[in-house]
Structures are given as structure tokens and as C-alpha cells.
C-alpha positions in Angstrom: -35.2 13.9 -7.8 -32.2 14.9 -9.1 -30.8 13.3 -5.7 -32.8 9.8 -6.6 -31.4 9.9 -10.1 -27.9 10.1 -8.6 -28.4 7.4 -5.8 -30.1 4.9 -8.8 -27.8 5.9 -11.5 -24.8 4.9 -9.1 -26.3 2.5 -6.4 -24.0 -0.2 -5.4 -24.9 -3.3 -7.1 -22.7 -5.8 -5.0 -22.0 -6.4 -1.3 -26.0 -5.1 -0.6 -26.5 -7.0 2.7 -23.1 -6.2 4.0 -23.7 -2.7 3.1 -27.4 -2.5 4.3 -26.1 -3.7 7.9 -23.3 -1.4 7.7 -25.6 1.5 7.5 -27.4 0.1 10.5 -24.3 -0.4 12.5 -23.2 3.3 12.2 -26.8 4.6 12.8 -27.3 5.9 9.4 -25.1 8.8 10.2 -22.7 8.5 7.0 -24.8 6.4 4.3 -23.8 8.4 1.5 -20.2 7.9 2.6 -20.9 3.9 2.7 -22.8 3.6 -0.5 -19.7 5.6 -2.4 -17.2 3.2 -0.8 -19.9 0.1 -1.8 -19.6 1.9 -5.4 -15.4 1.7 -5.3 -15.5 -1.9 -4.1 -17.2 -2.9 -7.3 -14.8 -1.1 -9.7 -11.3 -3.1 -10.5 -8.8 -0.2 -9.1 -5.3 -2.1 -9.0 -2.6 0.2 -9.3 -2.1 0.7 -13.3 -5.5 -0.1 -13.8 -7.3 3.2 -13.4 -9.5 3.9 -16.3 -12.6 2.2 -14.7 -12.5 3.9 -11.7 -11.3 7.4 -13.4 -14.3 7.4 -15.9 -16.5 6.4 -12.7 -15.5 9.3 -10.6 -15.8 11.7 -13.4 -19.2 10.7 -14.1 -20.2 10.4 -10.3 -18.9 14.1 -9.7 -20.7 15.5 -12.9 -24.0 13.8 -12.2 -23.9 15.5 -8.7 -23.6 18.9 -10.2 -19.8 19.3 -9.2 -17.3 21.1 -11.7 -15.0 17.8 -12.9 -11.8 17.6 -14.9 -9.3 15.3 -15.9 -5.8 16.3 -15.6 -4.5 15.0 -18.7 -0.5 14.5 -17.7 -1.5 13.0 -14.3 -4.8 11.4 -15.1 -6.1 12.4 -11.9 -9.3 13.6 -11.0 -10.3 17.1 -9.9 -13.8 18.0 -8.6 -14.8 21.3 -7.4 -18.1 22.3 -5.2 -18.5 26.7 -5.7 -18.7 28.3 -2.3 -22.5 28.8 -0.9 -24.1 31.9 -1.0 -22.3 34.5 1.5 -19.0 32.1 2.0 -17.4 33.5 -1.2 -14.3 34.9 0.4 -13.7 31.5 2.6 -10.2 30.3 1.5 -10.5 27.1 -0.7 -10.1 23.7 1.1 -8.9 20.6 -1.0 -9.8 16.9 0.0 -7.4 14.7 -1.3 -7.0 10.8 -1.6 -5.9 8.3 -4.0 -8.3 5.7 -6.4 -5.7 3.0 -6.5 -5.1 0.3 -4.4 -2.8 -2.7 -3.5 -3.9 -5.9 -4.6 -3.0 -9.0 -2.6 -4.8 -11.8 -2.0 -4.3 -15.3 0.0 -2.4 -18.1 -2.1 -6.1 -20.1 -2.4 -7.9 -17.1 -3.3 -9.5 -17.3 -7.1 -10.2 -13.8 -6.8 -9.2 -11.7 -10.4 -8.2 -8.2 -9.4 -8.9 -7.1 -13.1 -12.6 -8.0 -13.0 -13.8 -9.1 -9.8 -15.6 -6.7 -7.4 -14.6 -7.3 -3.8 -16.5 -9.3 -1.5 -16.8 -7.8 1.8 -17.5 -9.4 5.0 -18.3 -7.9 8.7 -16.6 -8.9 12.2 -18.4 -9.6 15.1 -15.7 -7.3 16.8 -16.4 -4.2 14.8 -14.0 -4.7 11.2 -14.9 -4.1 7.6 -13.0 -6.9 5.7 -12.9 -8.5 2.3 -12.6 -12.1 1.5 -9.0 -13.4 1.2 -8.3 -10.2 -0.3 -6.9 -6.5 0.4 -9.9 -4.4 1.1 -9.1 -0.8 -1.0 -9.9 1.2 2.3 -6.7 2.3 1.5 -7.7 5.0 0.3 -11.0 3.8 -0.7 -12.9 5.2 2.5 -10.5 8.5 2.2 -12.0 9.1 -1.5 -15.5 8.5 -0.2 -15.1 10.7 2.7 -13.7 13.7 0.5 -16.5 13.1 -2.1 -19.0 13.6 0.6 -17.9 17.2 2.0 -18.2 18.3 -1.8 -21.6 16.8 -2.3 -23.5 17.1 1.3 -25.9 19.6 1.0 -27.0 19.9 4.5 -24.3 22.7 5.6 -22.8 25.6 4.1 -18.9 26.1 3.1 -16.6 28.2 1.2 -15.2 26.5 -2.0 -14.1 22.9 -1.8 -12.0 20.8 -4.1 -11.5 17.2 -4.2 -8.1 15.9 -5.9 -8.4 12.2 -6.6 -4.6 10.9 -7.6 -3.7 7.5 -9.6 -1.2 5.0 -8.9 0.1 6.1 -5.5 0.7 2.7 -4.5 3.3 1.9 -7.1 5.0 5.1 -8.5 3.1 8.1 -7.5 2.6 9.1 -10.8 -0.6 10.8 -10.0 1.4 13.3 -7.9 4.8 13.2 -9.9 2.8 14.7 -13.0 0.1 16.5 -11.4 -0.1 20.0 -13.0 1.2 23.2 -11.5 -1.7 25.0 -12.3 -5.2 23.2 -11.7 -5.4 23.4 -7.9 -6.9 26.7 -6.3 -6.8 25.7 -2.8 -4.3 26.6 0.2 -5.1 24.2 2.5 -5.0 20.6 1.8 -6.6 17.7 4.2 -5.3 14.2 2.7 -7.7 11.6 4.0 -5.1 8.8 3.9 -3.7 8.5 7.2 -4.8 5.3 9.0 -5.6 5.8 12.5 -8.3 7.6 14.9 -6.6 10.5 17.0 -3.7 11.1 15.1 -3.0 13.7 12.9 -0.2 13.6 10.1 2.3 16.7 9.6 5.2 14.7 7.6 6.3 11.5 5.8 9.2 9.6 4.8 10.7 10.2 1.1 11.3 7.0 -0.6 12.9 5.5 -3.9 11.2 2.5 -5.9 14.2 0.6 -6.7 14.4 -1.7 -9.5 17.1 -4.2 -9.8 17.1 -5.1 -14.0 18.9 -7.5 -15.7 18.9 -8.7 -19.4 19.4 -12.9 -19.6 22.4 -13.7 -21.9 23.0 -17.4 -23.4 25.3 -17.8 -20.7 23.0 -17.5 -18.0 21.1 -20.4 -18.8 21.6 -24.4 -19.8 19.7 -27.7 -19.8 19.7 -30.3 -17.0 20.2 -33.8 -17.2 17.2 -36.1 -18.0 18.0 -38.2 -14.8 18.0 -35.1 -12.5 15.2 -34.1 -10.2 13.2 -31.2 -9.1 12.6 -29.6 -5.9 9.8 -27.4 -5.0 9.6 -25.1 -1.5 7.4 -22.9 -0.7 7.2 -20.6 2.1 3.5 -19.5 3.2 0.9 -17.3 5.4 3.7 -15.0 6.8 1.9 -12.1 8.3 3.0 -9.9 5.7 2.2 -6.2 6.2 2.6 -2.2 5.0 6.3 -2.0 4.3 6.2 1.7 6.0 4.1 1.6 9.0 4.7 -2.2 10.0 8.5 -2.7 9.1 9.3 -2.1 12.7 7.1 -5.2 13.8 9.9 -7.2 12.2 7.7 -9.6 10.8 8.8 -12.4 8.2 10.2 -11.5 4.4 9.7 -14.8 2.6 11.9 -13.7 -0.1 14.5 -13.4 2.4 14.1 -16.2 4.3 14.2 -18.3 1.0 17.6 -16.9 0.1 18.7 -17.4 3.5 17.7 -21.4 3.3 19.3 -21.7 -0.5 22.3 -19.6 0.4 24.7 -22.3 2.0 23.0 -25.1 0.2 23.4 -23.6 -3.4 27.2 -22.8 -2.9 27.7 -26.2 -1.5 25.6 -28.7 -4.0 27.5 -28.3 -7.3 24.5 -29.6 -9.3 22.0 -27.5 -7.9 20.5 -25.0 -10.4 17.6 -22.3 -10.2 14.6 -22.3 -12.2 12.5 -19.9 -10.9 11.9 -17.5 -7.9 8.5 -16.0 -7.0 7.9 -13.9 -4.4 5.8 -11.1 -3.1 3.5 -9.2 -5.2 4.2 -5.4 -4.6 7.3 -3.5 -3.5 5.5 -1.7 -0.6 4.0 -4.9 0.7 6.2 -7.3 3.0 5.8 -10.7 1.2 3.8 -13.1 2.8 4.7 -16.0 0.4 7.8 -17.4 -1.8 7.7 -20.1 -4.1 11.2 -21.7 -5.6 11.8 -24.5 -7.9 15.5 -25.8 -8.0 17.0 -28.7 -10.4 19.7 -31.3 -9.4 21.1 -34.8 -8.9 18.8 -36.7 -6.7 21.8 -36.8 -4.0 21.8 -33.0 -3.9 18.6 -32.5 -3.7 17.7 -34.9 -1.0 20.2 -33.1 0.9 18.6 -29.6 -0.3 15.5 -31.3 1.1 16.7 -31.9 4.6 18.3 -28.4 4.8 15.0 -26.9 3.9 13.2 -28.8 6.5 15.8 -27.6 9.3 15.7 -24.1 7.8 11.8 -23.8 8.2 11.7 -25.3 11.9 14.2 -22.3 12.6 12.1 -19.9 11.2 8.9 -21.2 13.0 10.8 -20.5 16.1 12.4 -17.3 15.1 9.3 -15.9 13.9 6.6 -17.5 16.3 5.6 -14.1 17.8 5.4 -12.0 14.6 4.1 -14.7 12.2 2.3 -17.4 13.9 0.9 -19.0 10.9 4.0 -19.4 8.6 4.1 -22.5 6.8 6.3 -24.5 4.6 5.9 -27.3 2.0 8.5 -29.0 -0.3 7.9 -31.7 -3.1 10.4 -33.7 -5.1 9.6 -34.8 -8.7 11.5 -36.7 -11.3 12.3 -34.7 -14.5 12.5 -37.6 -16.9 13.6 -35.2 -19.6 15.8 -32.7 -20.0 14.5 -28.9 -19.1 15.8 -25.6 -19.0 17.7 -24.2 -16.1 19.7 -21.6 -15.1 23.1 -21.7 -15.0 25.2 -22.3 -11.9 27.1 -18.9 -12.0 23.7 -17.2 -12.4 21.8 -19.2 -9.6 25.0 -18.4 -7.4 24.7 -15.0 -8.1 20.9 -14.6 -7.8 21.0 -16.4 -4.3 24.0 -14.5 -2.9 22.5 -11.2 -4.0 18.8 -11.8 -2.0 20.6 -13.0 0.9 23.0 -10.2 1.1 21.0 -7.3 0.5 19.6 -5.7 4.0 16.1 -5.8 5.1 13.7 -4.1 7.5 14.4 -1.2 9.7 18.1 0.1 9.0 18.0 3.0 11.6 16.1 4.5 14.1 15.6 8.2 14.3 17.9 9.3 17.4 16.8 13.2 17.0 13.3 12.5 17.5 12.0 12.3 21.8 9.8 9.0 20.8 12.0 6.8 18.5 10.6 6.0 15.1 11.9 4.5 12.3 14.5 6.9 10.1 15.4 4.3 7.2 14.3 1.2 6.0 14.2 -1.3 2.9 11.8 -3.7 1.6 12.4 -6.4 -0.9 9.1 -6.7 -1.8 8.7 -8.6 -4.8 10.8 -10.9 -7.1 9.6 -12.7 -10.1 12.4 -14.6 -11.9 12.3 -17.4 -14.3 14.4 -19.1 -17.0 13.7 -18.5 -20.6 11.9 -21.5 -22.2 9.9 -22.3 -25.6 6.5 -21.4 -23.7 8.3 -17.9 -22.6 11.4 -17.4 -24.5 12.3 -14.1 -23.0 11.9 -15.5 -19.4 11.1 -13.3 -16.4 13.1 -10.7 -14.6 11.5 -8.6 -12.0 12.7 -7.6 -8.7 11.5 -4.5 -6.8 12.3 -2.8 -3.9 11.3 0.2 -1.7 13.7 2.6 0.3 12.4 5.1 2.7 13.7 7.6 5.0 12.7 10.7 6.6 16.1 12.1 6.0 17.6 12.7 2.5 21.0 12.2 2.8 20.0 8.8 4.4 18.1 7.6 1.5 20.6 8.5 -0.9 23.5 6.6 1.2 21.3 3.5 0.9 20.5 3.4 -2.6 24.4 3.9 -3.4 25.2 1.2 -0.7 22.8 -1.4 -2.6 23.7 0.0 -6.0 27.3 -1.0 -5.1 26.0 -4.5 -3.9 24.2 -5.2 -7.3 26.8 -4.1 -9.1 29.1 -6.8 -7.6 26.7 -9.4 -8.3 26.4 -8.5 -12.1 23.2 -6.5 -12.1 22.0 -2.7 -12.2 20.0 -0.8 -9.9 17.5 1.9 -11.3 15.7 4.7 -9.3 12.4 4.2 -10.8 10.6 6.2 -9.0 11.3 9.0 -6.1 8.8 9.8 -3.6 9.2 13.2 -2.1 9.9 14.0 1.7 7.2 15.4 3.4 8.7 17.9 6.3 6.5 18.7 9.0 5.1 22.2 9.7 4.5 22.8 13.2 3.5 26.1 13.0 0.8 25.6 10.6 -2.6 27.3 11.1 -4.4 24.3 9.4 -2.9 22.2 12.0 -3.8 24.2 14.8 -7.6 24.5 13.9 -7.8 21.0 12.9 -5.9 19.5 16.2 -8.6 21.8 18.2 -11.6 20.2 16.4 -10.3 16.9 16.7 -9.4 17.3 20.6 -13.1 18.9 21.1 -14.5 15.5 19.2 -12.3 13.0 21.3 -13.0 14.8 24.8 -16.7 14.3 23.8 -16.6 10.8 23.0 -14.3 9.6 25.5 -16.8 7.3 26.9 -18.2 5.7 23.8 -14.2 4.9 22.9 -13.7 2.9 25.7 -13.7 -0.4 23.7 -12.1 1.6 20.7 -9.3 -1.0 19.9 -6.7 1.4 19.1 -7.2 5.1 20.5 -8.9 5.9 23.7 -7.2 9.1 24.7 -8.9 12.5 24.8 -6.7 14.4 22.9 -5.0 13.8 19.5 -1.2 13.1 18.9 0.6 14.8 16.1 3.4 12.9 14.3 5.1 11.7 11.1 4.8 8.6 9.5 7.4 6.0 8.0 5.5 5.6 4.8 5.1 7.6 1.7 2.1 10.3 1.4 1.5 12.4 -1.6 1.1 15.6 0.6 4.9 15.9 -0.2 4.8 16.1 -3.7 1.4 18.2 -3.8 2.9 21.0 -1.3 6.6 20.8 -3.7 4.3 21.8 -6.2 2.4 24.1 -4.7 4.6 25.6 -1.9 2.0 28.3 -0.5 0.1 25.0 0.7 -0.7 24.2 4.2 -1.1 20.3 4.7 -2.3 17.7 7.5 -3.5 14.2 6.9 -6.1 12.2 9.0 -8.1 9.0 8.4 -10.1 6.4 10.2 -8.3 3.1 11.8 -7.1 0.7 9.3 -5.2 -2.2 10.1 -2.7 -4.7 8.1 -2.8 -2.7 5.1 -1.3 -3.9 1.9 -2.4 -7.7 3.0 -5.2 -9.8 2.6 -5.7 -9.0 6.4 -6.5 -5.5 6.1 -9.5 -4.5 7.9 -11.5 -0.8 8.5 -12.4 0.1 11.9 -16.3 1.0 10.8 -17.4 3.0 13.7 -14.8 5.6 13.0 -16.2 6.2 9.6 -19.4 8.5 11.1 -16.6 9.7 13.6 -14.5 11.2 10.8 -17.8 12.3 8.7 -19.2 14.2 11.8 -15.3 15.7 12.4 -14.7 16.7 9.1 -17.9 18.1 8.4 -18.3 20.1 11.6 -14.5 21.4 10.7 -15.5 22.5 7.4 -18.8 24.0 8.5 -17.2 26.2 11.5 -14.0 27.1 9.0 -16.3 28.6 6.7 -18.4 30.5 9.4 -14.8 32.0 11.2 -13.8 32.7 7.9 -16.6 34.5 5.8 
């Protein structure tokens, strides 16, 4: 009766047909996981918008008979399941995932991430996607799998915990402000990795670095009423995760627009910037950028020609990585004087955007298989001239630096800081992301690798059509992205940690997709691991 009550209270109200079909496609193995994930897709949970999902998870945990608490400094949710009878001495395991998601949508999408549920769809080749938006499987599916381990009553376990963090995708505040006395486990299984067969044991450190500036009267002026405006748009680049996909060398449209404008703005004396808007998050490679500039008719005509020529060059340069890259430009008469940025501010901004490095800075030459060591992504720039409608204007410029070496990360920050100062701006370290250094002597790693190898070996034949991982043994590696394990382990030094998770492609983009056949694999893998661990440790 209690189970039926919980099912009725928390049953998904949207995407019912897709979720029902998904249950059939996964042979009913993990129906509860699918329902929980479906519920998460209904609740707006972009980073910084945590109230709704936090209340929902607290209520769901309480209704399921778990001990639940809210860690007030961080806003994190912690759930606990007591050990089953006879398993009280088994070491506690903590599962961990983050509740928030990156909110990115196509240019023509009308989706409101503050109010609307995600609209799910299944593809013919085995993927679950959202319609014109990010899917939130990063990390909603990890949250759903972790919750299932605590609420599934079909097997016996020792004590279990679930840590659900906030704002992982932006400032890491969930782990940065996590209290140091709320977790009882010494084993941590993070479910935020994104490829079947891989066990992550380390992740890059990072810095959320913001260029900051306060407008002065000298930064703005007024155009002539005889001037004309040009609107330039670079659209439909592939985008992607600024960590794990930075080495794919996809187009950063912010950087390309800056490259397009650099020579033109320098040589065309009348051209002034009105607005520059690109990207939606610092940890996503920006797939679209739009700018508006004003100048005399002759200069704007010249700029239009340069923009057309550069757009053709970009399409050739990025034909393999960004095949859908598109370009538009329109010219319009102003007829009345309008606020614009000064020539000085225009040039400083465009020069800085053009000069700042982008993408892979250095590969790690110390590893047998070369991986990215240090990178930089200019993920979001939103600059708009002050006007009567918006007296303060707008200046947002967010970058994400990553490195597996602290010294290299510090050197990158200082070099960008120097460049920023030369341009008359200021660089602020908004949020550091703690480096997670690998522990290859980890006993948890030994056990979970053995469990995964066993499972992979047994499923080799059925995985012949898997799009990513066909090996019979797992791969242990470190990742060029920020995982929360680093900060958690720093706060709980005795904790042993690994990270695993089902296959997700194109995270942080509107092409994000979850390979749904991996979900029952990870459900069975984690379930059997927890059950065997309890039996062996009692």
C-alpha cells in the first residue's frame, strides 16, 4: 500500500507515452529508475533554480521511508537507508549525483526552462533525447539510479547514503559549501560519468573566471541619425561540453565572430558596437553568437562584405566538426540617433575577445595515452549598451579554465589576467573547482572494476551493436572535466571514490542524448555490486 501511495504521489504527469515505451524497450528491468528520471524531467532545475527539485527530492525520500536532511549551508539533500538486519557492520556506501542541469536550447525553441517540463523523444537508433533542449540526463539519470539503490527492497544491503548536490554545472556551490560532518560513508560512488565501461578515478581542476567591468560615461555615445546598423549571426555550430569535448576542436562562435570583426572594426572608423551576445553557459562551447554594430553606410557595407567572406572561410575550416554552421546578416537604416558604445570600448572589447586563447592549451605528455592537460573555454558573453530601457546596460563574460595540474591552471589564469588588464577590464576567480587526484591503490576501484569486468564479459555478444563500448574489460581513466569527487574527498579525506555512469553524448547541448540500453546495465551492475559487497563485508 505504501509503495502504491508513493507511486501515485510521484508518478510522472508528462511524457507518459515515451516513458511507457522506454520501460518496454528496457524489458521492465528498471521501471522505477525510469519513473524517477521522468519526474526529474518535469521539474525546472537549471543551475541556480534549485528550490523546486530540492523540495521534491526531500518529499520523495521521506515518503519512501528514508532518513532525509537538508544541508543548509550548501542546499544539498542527503538521504540514508539503514542497514538490513545482519548487515549492520558493513561499511556504508554513499552514492552521489547533482540535481541541476545545463539549460541550452536551439535558437528557435520556445521552451522556458523556468516553467516548462522537458519534452522527451526516442530515436530509432537507441537514444533518449529532449526536443530542442538539453536532456538533463547529466545528471538526472545518476540521481535516479542512486535513489533506486536506497529504495529497492529486493536485495539486502549495508547502510547506504545518497548525496544530491546543487549547482554543479555553474559554481560547484553544492560541494564547496557541503558541511564536513554530514556524511557517514567512507566509500563514494559518483554516478556522473558518461560512458559505459569507463571508471573515472580523477578529474581536472578548474576556475570559473569572469571578466568584469563597470561602464563609465566615456564608454557610450550616440550614433548619427544617418547611420545604419548591421546584425550578424553565426548559428548552429555543434557546441558541446567544454571539458570532455574540448579536444574535438569544434567552433566557438564567440571567438569566430571576434575574429570576423577584428580587422573590420580596426580599419572602419565609424563602426561601433551595440551588443554582443553569445553562448548560454561557461561550461558549454557556444553554438550561436549574435552581434549588432552601427556605422556609416559605406563602412557597414564594407563590414558586410568582410563578414560574408569570413563566414565562407569558417564553413570550410569547420566543415567536419560543425557541418551545420550557418550565417546571416541584415542591414537596416536607423533614421534616429541611438545609443552605441564608443570606439575605444568597441576596439578594446573586440581585441580582447579575439586575443584570448581558446580550446586546448596543452596536452598532458606525462600519460601513456595523451589527454588534454589544460584548456580554456569562453562560454558566454552578453554585452549590451546602456539605454533608456536598460540604464545599466549589460556586461557578462564568463570563461572556464581547466587543468589536471595546479601550476598550469594558475599560469593560465595569470596570463589571461594580464591580457584582461591590458584591455582595461578585470578578471575575477569566481569559483575554483578542486582537482581530484587519482588513487590507483583504491580498494573500491579494485572491487568495482572486478564487478564491471565480470558484467562486461558476460554481455559482450549483446553489446556488439553498442555505439561506444564493445570491450570485454573496463577502462580506468581520468577526465578533463570537473567532477565533485575532488571537493568531497578534500572535505572527507578518508573517503575512497570512483565515478561511473551510462553513455551520454553531446552533454551541455540541445543534442544531448542518453543511450537508454545502458540504464538497465548500470542498474544491474550497481545493484549486484552493492549486494555482493554487503555479503562479503558482513
